[in-house]
C-alpha positions in Angstrom: 2.6 -13.9 -13.8 2.0 -16.6 -11.3 5.1 -15.5 -9.2 3.6 -11.7 -9.6 0.2 -12.8 -8.0 1.5 -14.9 -5.1 3.7 -11.7 -4.1 0.7 -9.3 -4.6 -1.4 -11.5 -2.3 1.3 -11.8 0.3 2.2 -7.8 0.1 -1.7 -7.3 0.4 -2.8 -9.8 3.2 0.0 -8.4 5.2 -1.5 -4.7 4.7 -4.9 -6.2 5.7 -3.7 -7.0 9.0 -1.2 -3.8 9.7 -4.2 -2.0 11.0 -4.0 -4.3 14.1 -0.2 -3.3 14.6 -1.1 0.6 14.2 -3.7 0.3 16.5 -1.5 -0.7 19.2 0.3 2.7 18.8 -3.2 4.8 18.8 -2.1 6.1 21.9 1.0 7.9 20.2 0.2 11.2 18.2 -0.6 10.1 14.4 2.2 12.6 13.0 4.9 10.9 15.5 4.3 7.8 14.6 4.3 8.3 11.0 7.8 10.2 11.4 9.2 7.5 13.7 7.8 4.7 11.4 10.1 6.4 8.6 13.0 6.8 10.5 12.7 3.2 11.6 12.2 2.1 8.3 15.2 3.6 6.8 17.5 2.3 9.5 16.1 -1.1 8.8 16.9 -0.9 5.2 20.3 0.1 6.0 20.8 -2.3 8.7 19.8 -5.0 6.1 22.3 -3.7 3.3 25.1 -4.0 6.1 24.3 -7.5 7.5 23.6 -9.1 4.4 26.8 -7.5 2.5 25.1 -5.8 0.0 26.5 -2.1 0.8 28.5 -2.6 -2.8 25.0 -3.1 -4.6 23.1 0.2 -2.6 26.2 2.2 -3.6 26.0 1.1 -7.4 22.4 1.6 -7.8 22.2 4.8 -6.0 25.2 6.3 -7.9 23.3 4.9 -11.0 20.2 7.0 -10.0 21.8 10.0 -9.3 22.9 10.1 -13.0 19.5 9.1 -14.2 17.9 12.8 -13.5 14.2 11.3 -14.9 14.1 8.2 -12.4 15.6 10.4 -9.6 13.1 12.9 -10.0 10.7 9.8 -10.1 12.1 8.1 -6.9 12.0 11.9 -5.0 8.2 12.0 -6.0 7.4 8.1 -5.1 9.0 9.1 -1.8 6.5 11.9 -0.8 3.5 9.8 -2.5 4.0 6.8 -0.2 4.6 9.3 2.8 1.4 10.7 2.1 -0.7 7.4 2.1 1.3 6.1 5.1 0.3 9.3 7.1 -3.3 8.9 6.1 -3.9 5.6 6.8 -2.1 5.9 10.4 -4.2 8.8 11.0 -7.5 6.9 10.1 -6.8 3.9 12.2 -6.2 6.1 15.2 -9.0 8.2 14.8 -11.8 5.6 14.5 -11.9 5.7 10.6 -10.6 2.3 9.5 -13.9 1.9 7.6 -13.3 5.1 5.9 -9.6 3.8 5.1 -11.1 0.1 3.8 -13.3 2.3 1.3 -10.5 4.2 -0.2 -8.5 0.8 -0.7 -11.3 -0.4 -2.4 -11.5 2.7 -4.6 -7.7 2.1 -5.4 -8.0 -0.9 -7.8 -10.4 1.0 -10.0 -8.2 3.8 -10.1 -5.0 1.6 -10.5 -6.6 -0.2 -13.1 -7.8 3.2 -14.9 -4.2 4.5 -14.5 -2.7 1.2 -16.2 -5.0 1.5 -19.2 -4.5 5.1 -19.9 -1.1 5.3 -19.5 0.5 1.8 -19.7 -1.8 0.8 -22.9 -2.9 -2.6 -20.8 -5.2 -4.4 -22.6 -8.3 -5.7 -20.0 -9.5 -9.1 -20.4 -13.5 -9.5 -20.6 -13.9 -10.8 -17.1 -11.5 -8.0 -15.8 -14.2 -5.5 -17.2 -16.7 -7.5 -15.6 -15.1 -7.1 -12.6 -14.4 -3.5 -12.6 -18.2 -2.9 -13.3 -19.3 -4.7 -10.2 -16.6 -3.2 -8.2 -17.7 0.3 -9.4 -21.3 -0.6 -8.6 -20.1 -1.5 -4.9 -18.1 1.6 -4.6 -21.0 3.9 -6.0 -23.7 2.1 -3.5 -21.1 2.7 -0.7 -20.3 6.0 -1.4 -24.2 7.0 -1.9 -25.0 5.1 1.2 -22.4 7.2 3.4 -23.8 10.3 1.9 -20.4 11.5 0.8 -16.8 10.4 0.2 -14.8 10.8 3.3 -11.4 12.7 2.5 -9.6 9.5 3.8 -11.1 7.5 0.9 -10.1 10.0 -1.6 -6.4 10.6 -0.4 -5.5 6.6 -0.1 -6.2 5.7 -3.8 -4.9 8.7 -4.9 -1.5 8.6 -3.3 -1.1 4.7 -3.7 -2.3 4.3 -7.2 -0.1 7.2 -8.6 2.9 5.4 -6.6 2.1 2.2 -8.2 2.0 3.9 -11.5 5.4 5.7 -11.3 7.2 2.8 -9.6 6.0 0.2 -12.6 9.1 1.1 -14.8 11.7 2.2 -12.2 14.8 -0.1 -12.7 16.1 -0.1 -9.2 15.7 -3.0 -6.9 13.0 -3.3 -4.5 15.4 -3.2 -1.5 17.0 -0.3 -2.7 14.3 1.7 -4.0 12.9 1.3 -0.4 15.8 2.6 1.1 15.9 5.6 -1.4 12.3 6.5 -0.6 12.7 6.6 3.2 16.0 8.7 2.8 14.8 11.3 0.5 12.2 12.0 3.6 14.6 11.3 6.2 15.8 15.3 6.4 12.1 16.6 7.1 11.5 13.2 9.5 14.7 14.5 11.6 13.3 18.5 11.7 10.3 17.6 12.7 11.5 15.2 15.4 14.2 17.4 16.9 12.1 20.7 16.6 8.0 20.1 16.3 7.1 16.7 17.9 4.9 17.1 21.0 6.5 14.2 23.1 10.0 13.1 23.4 10.9 9.3 23.2 11.1 9.5 27.2 7.5 10.0 27.2 6.3 7.1 25.8 5.8 3.8 27.2 8.4 0.8 26.8 5.6 -1.2 24.8 5.1 2.0 22.6 9.1 2.6 22.0 9.2 -1.1 21.0 6.4 -1.1 18.5 7.9 2.2 16.9 11.3 0.1 16.6 9.5 -2.8 14.9 7.3 -0.2 12.4 10.4 -0.3 10.0 10.1 -4.3 9.7 6.7 -4.1 9.5 6.5 -1.9 7.1 9.5 -3.1 4.7 8.0 -6.6 4.5 4.9 -5.9 2.3 6.2 -2.9 0.6 9.0 -5.1 -0.6 6.7 -7.8 -1.8 4.3 -5.4 -3.5 7.5 -3.5 -5.5 8.8 -7.0 -6.4 5.0 -7.9 -7.5 5.0 -4.7 -9.9 8.0 -6.3 -11.7 6.3 -9.8 -12.0 2.6 -9.0 -13.3 0.8 -6.0 -15.0 -0.3 -3.3 -12.8 -3.8 -3.8 -13.7 -3.7 -7.6 -12.2 -1.5 -6.3 -9.2 -3.8 -3.3 -8.7 -7.1 -5.6 -8.7 -5.8 -7.9 -6.1 -5.6 -5.3 -3.6 -9.1 -6.0 -2.9 -8.0 -8.4 -0.6 -6.2 -5.6 1.7 -9.4 -3.8 2.2 -11.8 -6.5 2.8 -9.2 -8.1 5.5 -9.0 -4.2 7.0 -12.9 -4.1 6.8 -13.1 -7.3 8.9 -10.7 -6.1 11.7 -12.4 -2.6 11.6 -15.8 -4.2 12.5 -14.9 -7.3 14.6 -12.0 -6.2 16.5 -12.2 -2.4 16.4 -16.0 -2.5 17.0 -16.6 0.2 14.3 -20.4 0.9 13.2 -21.6 -1.1 10.0 -25.0 -1.1 8.6 -26.5 -3.9 7.5 -27.5 -1.8 4.4 -23.7 -1.7 3.7 -23.8 -5.3 3.0 -25.5 -4.3 -0.6 -22.3 -2.4 -1.9 -19.7 -4.8 -0.2 -21.5 -7.7 -2.0 -20.9 -6.2 -5.4 -17.4 -5.8 -4.5 -16.9 -9.2 -3.5 -18.4 -10.9 -6.5 -16.0 -8.9 -8.6 -13.5 -10.4 -6.6 -14.6 -13.7 -7.3 -14.9 -12.8 -10.9 -11.1 -11.8 -11.3 -10.0 -14.6 -9.1 -11.8 -17.3 -11.5 -11.0 -15.4 -14.7 -6.9 -15.7 -13.6 -7.2 -19.3 -13.3 -8.8 -19.7 -16.5 -6.0 -18.0 -17.9 -3.3 -19.7 -16.1 -4.8 -22.9 -17.3 -4.7 -21.7 -20.9 -1.3 -20.6 -20.7 0.1 -23.7 -19.2 -1.6 -25.9 -21.9 -0.3 -23.7 -24.9 3.2 -24.3 -23.3 2.3 -28.2 -23.4 
């Protein structure tokens, strides 16, 4: 559990600051950023297996995946879910909707915990239930104040929450799973780049080309941490820790991107931040109890 929490915090902190990186590519068409990101991630993972002598592991696990039809279908679905999530987030950051993206990721833990309870039959501690109520109140306040729930704020939790659920029981190692997720959509990526992209690589500046190449590494690290966290801790715990990410994203949107933020929005976000504090205190108490029982 402790290792899972550390990995989850690491992945969400990294994701929280990722909007800064994507903002550097705001001058590039959002769809092109997405497809080059997919291609770069696939090539990054392939290079990783080659450099670290893990090609035999890759071949063995992929062969096992092809033989296991149900898990193969699960991985194909996961590929498209994470693709939708990435595309929506890149679009949001590039179109002055980073705050809406932040709200979407505030909603996601609620959705993840709901999925964990309904489909995985995970039990919730009382402090987790209290945290959920506080977070739900905060999200409702923000939604009412906004007058509507932006489509970005719906698509992000729907895609990522479902992705986390179906990846929970995948037996592939985290690195192989990431390679599979990107290789599944690679044919679509190549078709888009070759026939539908508005710009050729020669149209980009040198800095944009470098950022597009680096997008694979930038993508791989937090996603690998997240995938490993899912194997170490319950989905409801990993899902709730995600509040770290949108909190960082919100701060970046307000203080670095200078997006509008009304003072009245503090009511909603205060409820969410209280939920995070309650959850963290509860986890610390649980770990201390577990440590005392071992003694």
